[in-house]
Each structure stands twice: as C-alpha cells, then as structure tokens.
C-alpha positions in Angstrom: 52.1 2.6 -0.1 53.3 6.0 -1.3 51.5 7.7 -4.2 53.2 7.8 -7.5 53.3 11.4 -8.9 53.3 12.1 -12.6 53.3 15.5 -14.2 49.5 15.8 -14.6 48.1 13.2 -12.3 48.8 11.2 -9.2 48.4 7.4 -8.8 47.5 6.3 -5.3 48.6 2.8 -4.6 47.7 -0.1 -2.4 49.6 -3.2 -1.1 46.6 -5.3 -2.4 46.7 -3.9 -6.0 49.5 -4.4 -8.5 51.6 -1.2 -8.3 52.9 1.2 -10.8 55.7 -0.4 -12.9 57.7 0.1 -16.0 55.6 -2.2 -18.1 52.5 -0.2 -17.5 54.3 3.1 -18.3 55.7 1.7 -21.5 52.3 0.4 -22.7 50.6 3.6 -21.7 53.1 5.6 -23.7 53.5 3.3 -26.7 49.9 2.2 -27.5 48.4 3.5 -30.7 45.7 5.9 -29.3 45.6 8.7 -31.8 42.4 7.6 -33.6 40.8 5.7 -30.8 37.7 7.2 -29.2 36.2 4.3 -27.4 38.8 2.4 -25.4 38.8 -0.6 -23.1 41.5 -1.4 -20.7 41.6 -5.0 -19.3 43.0 -5.4 -15.8 43.4 -1.8 -14.9 44.9 -2.1 -11.4 45.7 1.4 -10.2 44.3 2.9 -13.5 47.8 4.0 -14.6 47.5 3.0 -18.3 44.0 4.4 -18.7 45.2 7.7 -17.2 48.2 7.9 -19.5 46.0 7.2 -22.5 43.5 9.8 -21.4 46.3 12.4 -21.3 47.5 11.4 -24.7 44.1 11.5 -26.4 41.7 14.2 -25.3 38.9 12.6 -27.3 39.1 9.2 -25.8 36.5 7.7 -23.5 38.0 4.8 -21.5 36.3 2.0 -19.7 38.8 0.2 -17.4 37.8 -3.2 -16.0 39.2 -5.4 -13.3 38.0 -8.5 -11.4 39.7 -7.3 -8.2 37.2 -5.1 -6.3 39.9 -3.3 -4.5 41.6 -2.4 -7.8 38.3 -1.0 -9.1 37.9 1.1 -6.0 41.4 2.4 -6.2 41.3 3.1 -9.9 38.0 4.9 -9.5 39.6 7.1 -6.9 42.6 7.9 -9.1 40.2 8.7 -12.0 38.1 11.1 -9.8 41.3 12.9 -8.7 42.6 13.4 -12.3 41.9 16.1 -14.9 40.3 13.3 -17.1 37.6 12.2 -14.6 34.7 12.8 -17.1 36.3 10.4 -19.7 37.2 7.5 -17.4 35.2 4.9 -15.6 36.3 1.7 -13.7 34.0 -1.3 -13.6 34.2 -4.6 -11.7 34.1 -7.0 -14.6 35.6 -10.4 -15.6 36.7 -10.1 -19.3 36.0 -13.8 -19.7 32.4 -13.2 -18.9 31.9 -9.9 -20.7 28.7 -9.7 -22.7 28.3 -6.6 -24.7 27.6 -5.5 -28.3 29.8 -2.5 -27.8 32.9 -2.3 -30.0 36.2 -0.7 -29.1 38.7 1.2 -31.2 41.5 0.1 -28.8 41.7 -2.7 -26.3 44.8 -2.4 -24.1 46.1 -4.8 -21.5 49.2 -5.5 -19.4 47.9 -9.1 -19.0 48.8 -11.7 -16.4 51.7 -13.8 -17.8 53.2 -16.1 -15.3 51.8 -19.6 -15.2 50.3 -20.6 -11.9 52.8 -21.1 -9.0 52.8 -21.2 -5.3 53.3 -17.5 -4.7 50.4 -15.5 -3.4 51.9 -12.1 -4.2 50.0 -10.4 -7.0 48.3 -13.6 -7.8 45.5 -12.1 -9.9 47.7 -9.5 -11.7 50.6 -11.8 -12.5 49.4 -15.3 -13.0 47.3 -16.9 -15.7 44.8 -18.2 -13.1 42.0 -15.7 -14.0 42.7 -14.6 -17.6 44.7 -16.7 -20.1 46.1 -15.4 -23.4 43.5 -17.5 -25.2 40.6 -15.9 -23.2 42.1 -12.4 -23.7 42.6 -12.8 -27.5 39.3 -14.6 -28.2 37.1 -12.0 -26.5 39.2 -9.1 -27.8 38.8 -10.3 -31.4 35.0 -10.2 -30.9 35.0 -6.7 -29.2 37.2 -4.7 -31.6 35.7 -2.2 -34.0 36.5 -2.7 -37.7 39.6 -0.7 -37.4 40.2 -1.5 -33.8 43.6 -2.5 -32.2 44.6 -4.9 -29.5 47.7 -3.6 -27.7 49.6 -5.6 -25.1 52.9 -5.9 -23.3 54.1 -9.4 -22.6 57.4 -11.2 -21.8 59.6 -11.6 -24.9 59.6 -15.4 -24.5 55.8 -15.5 -24.8 55.7 -13.7 -28.1 55.5 -16.7 -30.5 52.6 -18.2 -28.5 50.7 -15.0 -28.3 51.1 -14.3 -32.1 50.0 -17.9 -32.9 46.9 -17.5 -30.8 46.1 -14.2 -32.5 46.4 -15.8 -35.9 44.0 -18.5 -34.8 41.5 -15.8 -34.0 42.0 -13.7 -37.2 44.0 -11.0 -35.6 46.9 -9.7 -37.6 50.1 -8.0 -36.3 50.5 -4.3 -36.9 53.3 -3.3 -34.4 56.1 -5.1 -32.7 58.5 -3.4 -30.3 61.3 -5.5 -28.7 62.2 -4.1 -25.4 65.6 -4.4 -23.7 66.0 -3.6 -20.0 69.6 -2.6 -20.8 71.3 -2.5 -24.2 73.7 -5.4 -23.6 71.0 -7.7 -22.1 68.6 -10.2 -23.8 65.2 -8.9 -24.7 62.9 -8.4 -21.8 59.4 -7.6 -23.1 57.4 -7.2 -26.3 54.8 -4.6 -27.1 52.5 -6.1 -29.7 49.5 -4.7 -31.5 47.0 -6.5 -33.7 44.1 -5.6 -35.9 41.4 -7.3 -37.9 43.0 -6.4 -41.2 46.4 -7.7 -42.5 48.9 -5.1 -43.5 52.4 -3.7 -42.9 54.0 -4.5 -39.5 56.0 -1.8 -37.9 59.0 -3.3 -36.0 61.5 -1.6 -33.8 63.7 -2.0 -30.7 63.7 0.0 -27.5 66.2 0.2 -24.7 65.1 1.3 -21.2 68.5 1.9 -19.6 71.7 2.8 -21.2 73.6 1.7 -18.1 72.4 0.4 -14.7 69.9 2.9 -13.2 70.5 5.4 -16.0 67.6 5.8 -18.4 68.3 5.8 -22.1 67.6 8.9 -24.2 64.8 7.0 -25.9 63.1 6.3 -22.6 63.4 9.9 -21.4 62.0 11.1 -24.7 59.1 8.6 -24.6 58.0 9.5 -21.1 58.9 13.2 -21.0 55.2 14.2 -20.7 54.6 11.9 -17.8 57.5 11.2 -15.5 58.8 13.8 -13.1 62.5 13.5 -13.5 64.9 15.0 -11.0 67.7 17.0 -12.6 
C-alpha cells in the first residue's frame, strides 16, 4: 500500500494493518493533549494517532500498544522515521492483560466497534473479538492519573452504551463531539472524553464535508497542520 504523507511525517501502510482513515485523523486532532505528558494509545495500528499527538504536544511521551505484531512493527518503523522518534514507542501488548502501576494523563483509542461477523477483513481492528468496550473502559479507569482523560471515537449509535459503561466504572463525561459525515446526513461518529472527576461537559457538533468530496471549513481548519491539501 502507498505511504500516506502528512506535512511533518509519513505513515507507511500495510495490507495487514488497519490503514489511515478519517476516524484516526479526527481523534488525533481533537483529543485533549495540552496538559498530558504520559500518554497511552490502545490499538495503534500504523501509529497515526500517536504521531499526531506527538506533533501537537512536544512534551508528551507516548506508549502505543497493539496486539497485532505486524502493526507494532509498522508503527515502530513510522515512529523511527518521524521527528518525534525519541518520544514514541510501540509495544506488543494486549490491553486486557496489561499489568502496570503506571498512570497515564491521556488514554486514547479508536477501538474496535463492530460486533463479530463473518468478515475476515480488519478482524482485529474492527470487531469486538479482542477488546470489548467493557474491557477498554474497565482497564482505562484503573490506569488514568488523577486528572487523566480517556478519549475515544466510536459510532454514534454506540454512544449510550459506552457512556453507561463509563458511569459503571466511575468515569464522567467531559467532552462530546457529534460528527456528521455531511451536514444533511445523520450523525456518523462520536468523540467522547471521560475523566475521574465530574464536571462541566463540553458538547459540540462537527461536519466533515460540506458537500460530497468537499471538506468543510471546520475540517480544513482542524487538520491544517497535518494534511497536505492540494490547491
């Protein structure tokens, strides 16, 4: 597969690793990273989100885990070839089995969200066969620092279930972004953030395309430091 070129780094891709997509770009650009110094990405794939966060926060050290050995190899390569190589590491690790006393200021994930089906394509990255929402939320709640944040992007229709499970594990919402693929369509995704302390929830809406294949002004502004747009 062809590499995906961003302004300050390149993401090499593989047919056996979930490729660069809009969900990852949105999460990498939207996650609250400003005060986070110790960051964990769950299910890094190519390493895209970790690379975007490293660009946004020059003080952040990011551990990116994946249970796909080929993804870890690919992400490690992309990290080594980036300007942020000293602040990034990829590790072969199943988050369900993680055993560490380390606490993270930000845990970020574009988690698997389709229930198990007969398709073999992207089976680890896009089905809840290896990491369920419950597993993700339970372990994240134990691994966050006192002011830490869990930041995810999920399908819009999964939002109520995800928020319910977070409440059950004493995680409180802090940010909710409803994402529309196009302005006239039904909502497509949610970016949700949770912390250990209850407080004000920031809610907003975001449109990716103003018309078919034409990015909205909001999307262009959000990704202006990353994408290489042709004029």
